[in-house]
C-alpha positions in Angstrom: -51.1 33.4 49.3 -54.0 35.4 47.9 -52.7 37.5 45.1 -56.1 39.1 44.5 -55.8 41.0 47.8 -54.9 44.7 47.1 -51.5 45.7 48.3 -51.7 47.6 51.6 -50.4 51.2 51.2 -49.4 52.0 54.7 -48.1 55.1 56.4 -49.5 54.1 59.8 -46.7 52.3 61.5 -43.2 50.9 60.8 -44.5 47.7 62.2 -46.4 47.2 58.9 -43.2 46.9 56.9 -41.8 43.5 56.2 -38.4 42.2 57.3 -35.2 43.3 55.6 -33.9 40.7 53.2 -30.6 40.5 55.1 -32.6 39.6 58.2 -34.4 36.9 56.3 -31.1 35.6 55.0 -29.7 35.5 58.5 -32.6 33.4 59.8 -32.2 31.0 56.9 -28.5 30.6 57.6 -29.3 29.9 61.2 -31.5 27.0 60.2 -28.4 24.9 59.5 -28.0 21.8 61.6 -28.4 21.4 65.4 -27.6 24.0 68.1 -28.1 24.1 71.8 -31.4 25.7 72.8 -32.4 28.6 75.0 -29.7 30.9 73.9 -26.7 28.7 74.6 -25.7 28.7 70.9 -22.8 30.4 69.1 -25.1 32.8 67.2 -26.5 34.2 70.5 -23.0 34.5 71.8 -22.0 36.5 68.7 -25.0 38.7 69.1 -24.2 39.3 72.8 -20.7 40.4 71.8 -22.1 42.9 69.3 -24.4 44.3 71.9 -21.5 44.8 74.3 -19.6 46.5 71.5 -22.4 49.0 71.2 -23.4 49.4 74.8 -20.3 48.5 76.9 -18.8 45.3 78.3 -20.9 45.7 81.5 -24.2 45.3 79.5 -26.3 42.2 80.2 -28.6 41.2 77.3 -31.7 39.1 77.3 -33.7 38.5 74.1 -37.5 38.5 73.9 -40.0 38.6 71.1 -42.1 41.7 71.7 -41.6 45.3 72.9 -44.3 44.9 75.5 -42.4 42.0 77.0 -39.2 44.0 77.0 -40.8 46.9 78.8 -42.9 44.9 81.3 -40.3 42.3 82.3 -37.5 44.9 82.4 -39.5 47.1 84.7 -40.6 44.1 86.8 -37.0 43.2 87.4 -36.2 46.5 89.1 -39.4 47.2 91.0 -41.5 45.7 93.8 -45.3 45.7 93.8 -45.4 48.8 96.0 -43.3 50.8 93.6 -44.4 53.1 90.8 -43.0 54.0 87.4 -43.2 57.7 86.3 -43.7 58.2 82.6 -45.2 60.6 80.1 -48.9 60.2 79.7 -48.4 59.4 76.0 -45.8 56.6 76.8 -46.3 53.3 75.1 -46.3 51.5 78.5 -49.2 53.8 79.5 -51.3 53.9 76.3 -50.6 50.9 74.1 -49.8 47.9 76.3 -53.3 47.1 77.6 -52.4 47.5 81.3 -49.6 44.9 81.0 -47.2 46.8 83.3 -49.8 46.7 86.0 -51.3 43.3 85.3 -48.1 41.3 84.8 -45.4 43.6 86.2 -47.4 44.5 89.3 -46.2 48.1 89.1 -48.3 51.3 89.2 -47.7 53.7 86.4 -47.8 57.4 87.2 -48.4 59.3 83.9 -47.4 62.9 83.6 -49.1 65.1 80.9 -46.5 66.3 78.3 -47.3 68.1 75.1 -44.2 66.7 73.3 -43.9 63.3 74.9 -40.9 64.3 76.9 -40.3 64.7 80.6 -38.1 67.1 82.5 -37.0 67.2 86.2 -39.4 70.1 86.8 -42.3 68.0 85.5 -41.3 65.0 87.7 -40.6 66.8 90.9 -44.3 67.5 91.9 -44.9 63.7 91.8 -42.3 63.0 94.5 -44.3 64.4 97.4 -45.4 61.0 98.9 -41.9 59.4 99.2 -41.9 57.6 102.5 -45.7 57.9 102.9 -46.9 54.4 103.7 -50.3 55.0 102.0 -48.8 55.8 98.6 -46.9 53.8 95.9 -43.2 54.6 96.1 -41.5 55.9 92.9 -38.7 53.7 91.7 -38.2 54.3 88.0 -38.5 57.2 85.5 -39.3 55.8 82.1 -38.6 57.8 79.0 -38.8 56.9 75.3 -36.2 57.7 72.6 -37.7 58.6 70.2 -41.0 59.5 71.9 -44.5 58.5 70.9 -44.8 62.1 69.6 -41.9 61.6 67.3 -39.6 63.9 69.3 -36.1 63.3 70.5 -34.3 63.9 73.8 -31.1 65.8 73.6 -28.1 64.4 75.6 -28.5 67.3 78.0 -32.1 66.5 78.6 -31.4 62.9 79.4 -28.5 63.8 81.6 -30.8 66.2 83.6 -33.3 63.3 84.1 -30.5 60.9 85.2 -29.1 63.5 87.6 -32.6 64.0 89.1 -33.0 60.2 89.4 -29.7 59.8 91.2 -30.6 62.6 93.6 -33.9 60.8 94.4 -32.7 57.1 94.4 -34.5 56.3 91.2 -33.6 54.4 88.1 -33.9 55.5 84.5 -35.5 53.1 82.0 -35.5 53.9 78.3 -38.1 52.5 75.9 -35.9 52.2 72.8 -38.5 50.8 70.4 -37.2 53.4 67.8 -33.8 54.0 69.3 -32.1 53.4 65.9 -34.1 56.2 64.4 -33.2 58.5 67.2 -29.5 57.7 66.9 -29.6 58.2 63.1 -31.2 61.6 63.6 -28.8 62.7 66.4 -25.8 61.3 64.5 -24.7 59.4 67.6 -24.0 55.8 68.7 -26.3 53.7 70.9 -23.7 54.1 73.6 -23.7 57.9 73.4 -27.4 58.2 74.2 -27.7 55.5 76.8 -24.7 54.1 78.7 -22.7 57.3 78.5 -25.5 59.3 80.0 -26.2 56.9 82.8 -29.4 55.2 81.6 -29.8 52.1 83.8 -32.1 49.9 81.7 -33.0 49.7 78.1 -35.8 48.1 76.1 -34.0 47.7 72.8 -36.3 47.6 69.8 -35.5 46.3 66.4 -38.8 44.9 64.9 -39.8 48.3 63.7 -36.5 48.7 61.9 -36.3 45.5 59.9 -36.6 42.4 62.1 -39.2 39.8 61.8 -39.7 39.8 65.6 -37.0 40.5 68.1 -36.3 42.9 71.0 -33.9 42.8 73.9 -33.8 43.8 77.5 -30.4 45.4 78.2 -29.3 46.0 81.8 -26.7 48.8 81.4 -26.2 49.2 85.1 -24.4 46.1 86.4 -25.9 46.5 89.9 -29.5 45.8 88.7 -31.4 42.9 87.1 -30.3 40.1 89.4 -32.1 36.9 88.7 -33.6 38.2 85.5 -33.1 34.9 83.8 -35.8 33.5 86.0 -38.1 36.4 85.5 -37.8 36.0 81.7 -38.8 32.3 82.1 -41.7 33.1 84.4 -42.7 35.8 81.9 -42.9 33.2 79.1 -40.2 34.9 77.0 -37.4 32.3 77.1 -37.5 31.2 73.5 -36.3 27.7 73.0 -34.9 28.1 69.5 -33.3 31.4 70.5 -30.9 31.3 67.6 -33.6 32.5 65.3 -34.1 35.7 67.4 -30.4 36.3 68.1 -29.5 35.7 64.4 -31.7 38.6 63.5 -30.0 40.8 66.1 -26.5 39.7 65.1 -27.1 40.7 61.5 -29.0 43.9 62.5 -26.1 45.2 64.6 -23.4 44.2 62.1 -22.2 46.4 59.3 -24.5 49.3 60.3 -27.6 47.7 58.9 -29.6 49.2 61.8 -28.2 52.6 61.0 -28.8 52.5 57.2 -32.3 51.3 57.8 -33.1 54.1 60.2 -31.4 56.8 58.1 -33.6 55.8 55.2 -36.8 55.8 57.2 -36.0 59.2 58.6 -35.1 60.6 55.2 -38.5 59.3 53.8 -40.3 61.1 56.6 -38.5 64.4 56.0 -39.3 64.1 52.3 -42.9 63.4 53.0 -43.2 66.4 55.4 -41.4 68.7 53.0 -43.6 67.8 50.0 -46.9 67.5 51.8 -46.2 70.7 53.7 -46.0 72.6 50.5 -49.6 71.7 49.6 -52.1 74.5 50.4 -54.4 73.1 53.0 -51.9 70.8 54.7 -50.2 71.8 57.9 -47.2 69.9 59.3 -47.6 70.0 63.0 -43.9 70.3 64.0 -40.4 69.7 62.9 -39.8 66.1 61.8 -37.2 64.7 64.1 -37.3 60.9 63.3 -39.6 58.8 61.1 -43.0 60.2 62.2 -44.9 63.0 60.5 -47.8 64.7 62.3 -50.1 66.7 60.1 -53.5 68.4 59.8 -55.6 68.2 56.7 -59.4 68.7 56.2 -61.3 65.7 57.8 -63.1 65.1 54.5 -59.8 64.7 52.7 -58.8 62.2 55.4 -61.8 60.1 54.5 -60.8 60.1 50.8 -57.2 59.0 51.6 -58.4 56.2 53.9 -59.9 54.4 51.0 -56.4 53.8 49.7 -54.0 54.2 52.6 -53.7 53.1 56.1 -52.6 55.7 58.7 -53.6 56.8 62.1 -55.8 59.7 63.2 -53.6 60.4 66.1 -55.8 62.9 67.9 -59.6 62.8 67.2 -60.2 66.1 68.8 -57.6 68.1 66.9 -57.8 65.8 63.9 -54.0 65.3 64.0 -52.8 62.6 61.6 -49.7 60.5 62.0 -47.9 59.4 58.9 -45.0 57.0 59.6 -42.3 55.8 57.3 -40.0 52.7 57.6 -36.9 51.2 56.2 -39.0 49.8 53.4 -40.7 53.0 52.3 -39.7 54.0 48.8 -39.4 57.4 47.3 -42.0 56.4 44.7 -44.5 55.5 47.5 -43.9 58.9 49.2 -44.4 60.7 45.9 -47.6 58.8 45.1 -48.9 59.5 48.6 -48.1 63.2 48.3 -49.9 63.4 45.0 -53.0 61.7 46.5 -52.9 64.1 49.5 -52.9 67.0 47.1 -55.8 65.7 45.1 -57.8 64.8 48.2 -57.4 68.3 49.7 -58.2 70.0 46.4 -61.3 67.8 46.0 -62.8 69.0 49.3 -62.0 72.7 49.1 
């Protein structure tokens, strides 16, 4: 390890945070002796039980290593190559997965422009005009994200409306839950409340962003879908041989509210950052902070100063919107230091 390398100060993504110590401990404890491979071990069975506790006994759980794998293989399991998946234009599957849904899933994406990253039945309806038309891809899935790429949250009523629309049009609802924990922490609800209870069919369950080393899950909430997925996961190169090291992370994550405590902390740090930075003359917080993402405007010259010390995203080059993201590992001291540096940078260029 090169101790001379400056410590990265990151507000760009919760992916940049390390793994929670309890997760590391769980992996170390799983490294004891021999266990059956490919998920046929007692740790994976224990993790499955916890998933069912959170999502219902009907849930079928399949562990994978990346969010892209969860999204692509999950969608592939419920579509055919002539189907399409309707999603917001800003959706991760549309913007940040390098065409994997099309290349490996064989499914056409139909992106719908949305200023806040959310869809409504009214926005989806105009894209249903070619149902039954042999020359057009046939819609099969509506994919939503909770929370969205824009840091916004769907209310229960908004999800219910989408589910009702899907049922009326013989569609399925997929949820990209890369930051589902942050959404539930903000909404003060359980995983069940915002998924199974509302009729979501399929979930990409994310945990890496909230404290795992690497580990996601594909959860079929609707018992009538996902037949043969065990073979799709193998074909998709996501059947991990030493599965216990993935499921051990999930088991610890779902036990004793570790997922919730991590997400609450991340959200609280984002609110603190927004409140403090928003009080600086020359800083504009774009909207209400709903999860662990803060979108802001500052003078471009101030951004250049901050980038010498911090890593964050210029989310929109045209409007010069920045995204600052916090994680389970973000400390109050780091937020305070960042805010002070923002203040100094803005004052320097005024």
